[in-house]
N, C-alpha and C positions, 0 to 999 in steps of 0.2 A: 621515582620517576623514571621513565626508561626514552630508549632514542629513538623510541615508535614517531612517522613521521606527523601523525594524526592528533588534535587534542579530542575531539570531536567524531562518530562518526554515526549519522545518522536513519533511521530504514523503512524503506514503507513499508507497511503494512498488509494488504493484499496481496497475493503473487510472491512479495517478497518473503518477509518474520512469518507469516503466519501463510498456513494453505489453508483457506475460508470458501476455496472453489464451494465446496458439497454445500453448505450453509447462506452463501450468498444467491447460487443457483435456486436451493428451496424455495425463496420468497420471490424470488421470479414469474418461477413457475406459479406459486397462491395466485399472484398475480394477476398471470391470461392466464391460467386456467374456472379465473373467476369472470374471465370475458369472453371466456367461451372460447377461449381460443389454443391452438395446441402447442404443448411445453415442447421446450427444448431441452438438451442432454446435458448435461456439466461443461461435455465439451469443447457444444456449439458456444454456453454462459463464458464460459473461462475469459475467451478474447472482448466479450465487452466492457469486461470489470475491468477499472480502473480512473475515471471520466467522474463517481462520486453514485447512488441510487440510482436517483434518476434518469444521466443519460444510462445507462447501463441495462437498467427499463427499456427507455425512447431506441435503442438497439438488438432488447427483444420484440419489445409490439411491429416494429421495420422488420424481424426474418419472418413473422405469426401479418405481415399484411398493412401492417401499416395504421397509424393514429393522432388524432387534430390533438389540439396545448388542451382544453379541457379532462378529456375521454385519459391520459397523457397523469395528466396533475389527481382525477381522482385514483387511480390505480398505482402512482405511486404511494397515493396515502393510503392502500391495502399494502404491499410490499413493509414500509418498510416496521407499523403494526404485525407485520405474520412475523416481521427480524425480531422485535425487537423483545419477540415469547420464544427467538431460535436461536439465537445465537450463535450460540457457540455446542448445538449440537454433534457437528463436523468437524470444527474447527480446529488446527494444531499448527504445533513450530515442523516448520521444517524437518525433520530429516538435518542433523549434527547443528541448529543455529545456535541453541543453549551451552551450547560451551564451545562456540564461538563469544558466542557474549560474554563467558566466562572468562575465556581471551584477552577479550580486550581488557574488560574489566580492572583486570589484572595488571595491568600498563598502566595502569590508571588514567583511558580513556572514557568524554561520558560520551553514550549513549540516548537516544533519542527517540524517538521514533512521531513520524513524519507523513501526515496522510489523507487521503480525500472525504474517509467515510467520515460524518459526522461525528466530530470529536466528543460528544455523549455514548457512542457508541462502540467508539476505537474502546476508551476507557473500562468500556464496561465486558470488554471481549478481555482487555489485556488483565484486570482485575479476576474473570471469571475461572482466566487462566495460571492465575499470582507471576506475573507479570510488574506486571504493574512500579515494583520497585527497584527490578533493572535500572529504569529506566530517567530520565533526569527531567526528561522533557514532553508529554507528548504536544502539538497539535494536528490537526482535523482538519478536514478543507474550509469547515465556519471560523474556521478560530478568530484566521484576522479579519472576518467581512465577506461579505458577495462579491467576487470575481478577483479572488484574491488569490485561492488558495492553487496548486501546481497544475497547469505548468508555468509560477511566476512562481517572482524566485523570492519572494516573502516569505514562508513557510521557512521556508531551508535561510534564511536572515536570519529570522528569528527564532529559529532556531538553534542558532550560534551567541543570537543575543543570551537567550535563558541559561546557557552554558556554561557562560559565563568567556567566551569568543576565542580564539587562539584559528591552529589549522584546521578544517574541519572534511570529514569527504559525507557518499552516500550510496547504501545503496537499494535499488529500486528494480525493477518490471517492465517500464513502460517509457512510453514520450512523453506520459507527463511530467516524472523524474529524475527523468536525463532534461528535460529542456529544464522545470524547474532549477539543477542543479548547477547547468549551464550556464540560467543566465544570473546564479551566485557567485557565480564563476568558483564555483566547487567542483574537484574531481569525483564522477561516481561510477560505483558497479554495476551493473546491468547483470542478474536472475537469469539465467538459459532457464528456468525451470519454471520460471512462472508465464501470472498468464498472460500471456505475450499474443501480441493482435496482429505481427509482421514477425520475421525470422531476430534474433536475437540480434547482430552484425546488424540490422540497418538499425537499432535503436539509438549508435552516435554513441556509445558508452567510450569511456574512456577505456574498461580491461572487463572480463566478461568471469564470472565463472559458472560451474557449470555443479557446484553444490557450497554450504555452508561452509566443508572442512576449503575448504579452497577462500575464506574466506577471509583469514587474517596472512598471508604469505604475499593473498594479492594486495593491500591495501599498502603491504612492504617497499614494495617494487613500486608503490605509485610512490614512492619519496619525491 
C-alpha cells in the first residue's frame, strides 16, 4: 500500500482513455450517406460524442437538416450495424495513457471504465486493444438500465461498489462525466484533449490535464 489518496480511479472511454473519433465518425457518416446526407468531418463530429450513439447521430442529423424519430431509429440501427464491424480500425489509447495506468496499478489503485457506450461494444473495444485485464470493472451506458447512465451518479457509485469501496476519483472529457462524478460526490479531472463541446474550463472539473503524463501528479494534488 502507498499513501496515494485514491483507492479507485475510473475513466471515461471515448475521448478520455481512447481516441475513438475516427471510427465513430465513420459510423455516423455511413448513416448520413445512407440517408443521402452530406458527410461531416471528424472535427465536426467530435463534440457530438459522449451521450451515446443515438444522441451523437441525432446531432449529426440536426447538423445536416434534421429528422423525425422514425428516421432516427432506422439510421441508428444502420450506424450500430456498421460500427459493430468497424470498432477498432482507427481507435487507440491516447499518448501516455498506458503508462499512467501502469503507474496507478503499481500504487495498488483499482482501475475502472465507466462509459456511455453500450457495455458490449466497450468490452469488445477493450478486448481488441488488449486492455481488458487492466480494469477491475467495466460499466456501460446500458449496464444500470434505462436513464441511469452518466450524468446520473448510478454508474460511478456502482464502480465504487464493484471495486470494493474506498476513495475514488474519475477522469473524463464531457459534462456527462463531470455531472456523474459530482452527483456521486467524487472528484473529477477533465481532459483538455477530449471530445469537448465547450472549453474544458467550463466543464466544472476539479482539475484539468493536457495529457496523461500529468494524470498521476494531478491526482496526488487532489488529496
